[in-house]
C-alpha positions as CSV (number, residue, x, y, z in Angstrom):
1,X,9.0,52.6,67.7
2,X,10.6,49.2,67.3
3,X,8.8,48.7,63.9
4,X,10.1,52.1,62.8
5,X,13.6,51.1,63.8
6,X,13.3,47.9,61.8
7,X,12.0,49.8,58.8
8,X,15.1,52.1,59.1
9,X,17.5,49.1,59.3
10,X,15.8,47.5,56.3
11,X,16.0,50.8,54.4
12,X,12.2,50.9,53.9
13,X,11.3,53.9,56.0
14,X,10.2,55.7,52.9
15,X,8.0,52.8,51.9
16,X,6.0,51.9,55.0
17,X,3.7,49.5,53.1
18,X,6.8,47.4,52.2
19,X,6.8,46.1,55.8
20,X,3.3,45.4,57.1
21,X,2.4,45.5,60.7
22,X,0.6,42.3,61.7
23,X,0.4,42.9,65.5
24,X,-3.3,43.3,65.4
25,X,-3.9,40.1,63.5
26,X,-4.3,37.3,66.0
27,X,-2.7,33.9,65.3
28,X,-0.3,34.9,62.6
29,X,2.8,34.1,64.6
30,X,4.8,37.2,63.7
31,X,4.6,41.0,64.2
32,X,5.4,42.0,60.7
33,X,5.9,40.7,57.1
34,X,7.7,42.3,54.3
35,X,7.0,42.4,50.6
36,X,9.2,39.3,50.1
37,X,7.1,37.3,52.6
38,X,9.8,37.3,55.3
39,X,8.4,37.3,58.8
40,X,9.6,39.4,61.8
41,X,8.9,38.8,65.5
42,X,9.7,41.8,67.6
43,X,10.7,41.5,71.3
44,X,11.3,44.8,73.0
45,X,12.4,46.3,76.3
46,X,12.9,49.7,77.7
47,X,16.0,48.5,79.6
48,X,19.1,46.6,78.7
49,X,19.3,44.0,76.0
50,X,17.7,40.7,76.7
51,X,19.5,37.4,76.3
52,X,16.3,35.3,76.6
53,X,12.9,35.7,75.1
54,X,9.8,33.6,75.0
55,X,8.0,32.7,71.8
56,X,4.3,31.7,71.9
57,X,3.3,28.5,70.2
58,X,2.1,30.4,67.1
59,X,5.4,32.3,66.9
60,X,7.3,29.0,67.2
61,X,5.1,27.4,64.5
62,X,5.8,30.4,62.1
63,X,9.5,30.2,62.8
64,X,9.6,26.5,62.0
65,X,7.3,26.8,59.0
66,X,10.0,27.1,56.4
67,X,9.3,30.7,55.7
68,X,12.1,33.2,56.3
69,X,11.7,34.2,59.9
70,X,13.7,36.8,61.9
71,X,13.7,37.5,65.6
72,X,14.1,41.3,66.2
73,X,15.2,42.2,69.7
74,X,15.1,45.9,70.5
75,X,16.4,47.3,73.7
76,X,17.0,50.7,75.3
77,X,13.6,52.1,74.3
78,X,13.5,54.3,77.4
79,X,13.5,58.1,76.7
80,X,17.0,58.5,78.1
81,X,18.5,55.6,76.3
82,X,20.0,54.9,72.8
83,X,18.0,52.0,71.3
84,X,19.8,48.9,70.0
85,X,18.2,46.5,67.4
86,X,19.5,43.0,67.0
87,X,18.2,41.0,64.0
88,X,18.5,37.2,64.4
89,X,17.8,35.2,61.3
90,X,16.4,31.7,61.7
91,X,16.4,31.8,65.5
92,X,15.2,28.2,66.1
93,X,18.4,27.0,64.5
94,X,20.8,29.7,66.0
95,X,19.6,29.9,69.6
96,X,19.2,27.5,72.4
97,X,15.7,26.2,72.9
98,X,14.3,25.5,76.4
99,X,10.8,23.9,76.0
100,X,8.1,25.1,78.4
101,X,4.5,26.0,77.8
102,X,6.1,28.4,75.2
103,X,9.5,28.2,73.6
104,X,12.3,30.1,75.3
105,X,15.2,31.0,73.0
106,X,18.5,31.6,74.7
107,X,21.9,32.9,73.6
108,X,20.7,36.0,71.7
109,X,23.9,37.9,72.5
110,X,26.2,35.2,71.1
111,X,24.1,34.6,67.9
112,X,25.2,35.5,64.4
113,X,23.0,38.5,64.2
114,X,23.0,42.1,62.9
115,X,23.3,44.7,65.6
116,X,22.5,48.3,64.9
117,X,23.1,51.0,67.6
118,X,21.3,54.3,67.4
119,X,23.0,57.3,68.7
120,X,21.3,60.1,70.7
121,X,21.5,62.5,67.8
122,X,19.9,60.2,65.2
123,X,16.3,60.8,64.2
124,X,14.1,57.8,64.7
C-alpha cells in the first residue's frame, strides 16, 4: 500500500513500471527505484507517524552513495486511519544520525519534507 501511495504522490500510478519495486532484491539498499534512477526507502507504520527510523548498513550505503535517495515515511496504514506520506530528500544530510549497529535517523517531523495526507474518501 505504501508503494501505491508513493506512486500516487509521484503521479505515476498509471505507469507502475516507472517506479520499480526492489523489496525482493537483497542488498540493494532501497525499496524502490524510479526511471530517473532515484532511490526510495520506505518505512511504514499502522499507527502514528514516526520521528525515528533505523536504516540498515546497505540502506545507509545507498543513501550516502551520491545517488538521489529519498526516505519515505508512511503512517496511519491501519484500516480505520487516514494514511500520511512524508518524503524526505537526502535524509543523511537533513536528519540527525545516531550511530549504532545500524544508522538511526532522527528529526523526521522537523525536516524539510513533503507531507501528503490522504482523506477517508480518497481512493488509494
